[in-house]
C-alpha positions in Angstrom: 4.7 -13.5 9.4 1.9 -16.0 8.2 -0.8 -15.0 5.9 -4.4 -15.8 5.6 -5.6 -19.0 5.2 -8.3 -18.3 2.4 -6.2 -16.0 0.3 -4.6 -18.2 -3.1 -1.0 -19.4 -3.7 0.1 -16.3 -5.9 -1.5 -13.8 -3.5 0.3 -15.5 -0.3 3.9 -15.9 -2.4 3.5 -12.3 -3.5 3.0 -11.0 0.5 6.1 -13.2 1.6 8.4 -11.9 -1.0 7.4 -8.2 -0.7 6.1 -7.8 3.3 9.2 -6.4 4.2 9.6 -3.9 0.8 9.4 -0.8 1.9 8.3 1.5 -1.2 4.8 2.4 0.1 4.3 4.3 -2.8 4.7 4.0 -7.0 7.0 7.3 -8.1 9.3 8.4 -4.7 9.2 12.6 -6.3 11.3 13.6 -3.6 13.4 12.8 -0.5 15.6 14.6 1.8 17.0 14.0 5.7 13.8 14.1 7.3 10.8 12.7 4.0 10.0 10.8 1.8 7.1 12.1 -0.9 5.7 9.2 -2.1 3.1 9.6 -5.0 0.4 6.4 -6.3 -1.8 6.4 -9.2 -4.1 3.5 -9.7 -6.8 3.1 -12.2 -9.7 1.2 -12.2 -8.6 -2.7 -11.4 -5.3 -1.9 -11.1 -3.0 -2.6 -7.6 -0.6 -1.7 -5.5 1.1 -5.0 -3.7 2.3 -5.3 -1.0 4.5 -3.1 1.5 5.3 -2.4 4.7 5.0 0.9 6.6 7.6 1.4 9.6 7.7 5.4 9.6 5.3 7.9 10.4 3.4 9.4 7.4 0.4 10.6 5.8 -1.4 10.8 2.8 -3.8 12.8 1.1 -6.4 11.0 -1.6 -6.0 13.9 -4.6 -8.8 11.8 -6.0 -12.5 11.1 -5.0 -12.4 6.6 -5.8 -13.0 3.6 -3.4 -9.8 1.3 -2.8 -10.0 -2.1 -0.8 -6.8 -2.6 1.2 -6.0 -5.7 2.3 -2.9 -6.1 5.7 -1.5 -8.6 7.7 -3.4 -9.7 10.0 -6.7 -10.6 7.1 -8.0 -7.3 7.6 -10.1 -5.9 4.3 -10.7 -2.1 4.1 -13.4 -0.8 1.8 -13.0 2.7 1.8 -14.8 5.7 -0.9 -11.9 8.5 -0.7 -13.1 12.2 -1.3 -10.3 14.4 -2.9 -8.3 15.9 0.4 -8.6 12.6 2.6 -5.8 12.7 4.7 -4.9 9.8 7.4 -1.9 10.2 9.6 -0.7 7.3 11.2 2.5 6.7 13.7 4.2 3.6 14.2 5.9 3.3 18.2 9.3 1.0 18.0 9.2 -2.7 15.9 5.5 -1.6 15.0 4.3 -1.8 11.2 1.6 -2.4 9.0 2.2 -4.5 5.8 -0.9 -4.2 3.1 -2.0 -3.5 -0.4 -4.3 -1.2 -1.6 -7.0 -2.4 -5.0 -8.5 0.1 -6.8 -12.6 -1.3 -6.7 -14.2 2.1 -8.1 -14.6 3.4 -11.8 -12.3 6.2 -11.3 -8.6 6.1 -11.3 -7.1 7.1 -7.3 -4.3 9.7 -6.7 -2.1 10.0 -3.2 0.5 11.7 -2.2 2.3 9.7 0.6 4.4 11.4 3.0 6.8 9.6 5.4 9.1 10.8 7.7 12.0 9.7 8.3 12.8 10.9 12.1 10.0 8.0 13.0 10.5 5.6 15.9 11.7 3.3 13.5 14.5 3.0 10.8 13.9 3.6 7.4 13.3 0.2 5.0 15.6 0.4 2.2 14.2 1.1 -0.8 14.8 -1.2 -4.1 14.1 -0.3 -7.2 12.3 2.9 -6.9 11.4 4.7 -9.7 12.5 1.5 -12.1 8.9 0.3 -12.4 6.0 0.9 -12.7 4.6 -0.4 -9.0 1.4 -2.3 -9.5 -0.1 -5.8 -9.9 -2.9 -8.0 -11.1 -5.6 -7.7 -8.9 -6.2 -10.0 -5.8 -6.5 -13.1 -6.3 -8.7 -13.4 -3.2 -9.9 -16.7 -1.5 -8.8 -19.5 -2.9 -11.5 -21.3 -5.0 -13.7 -18.4 -4.7 -15.4 -16.6 -7.6 -13.7 -12.5 -7.3 -15.9 -9.8 -6.3 -17.3 -6.6 -8.0 
């Protein structure tokens, strides 16, 4: 998968290393034969690294705040979340989405994400679940450009 040319080298390396990462949250709260339930908690300036979605899922914002997601196709989408906002996403066989999520607001963001294991695609393997805080540096952005605030 090719990253957008305007990303800096560090961001391109992270994407290459994590594009197959099926950990769609920081903490796996529960897993059954049917679902995986994840929590994501991002303080202002923190970022959830790139990860791949292949399973049908939904997320709910527990807190209000502002986030910026960058996608494998080059899109960047800034969203103002309200507590209770929920979005459902489905994937057909072979479909996927790779993205990150950065807290660009001034309040902590907390999300609950539920993946459905009986989706059209097989679940991805999970590496080192719960053994590390799954956040990383702010996005490097456009090579040679000043970081947006």
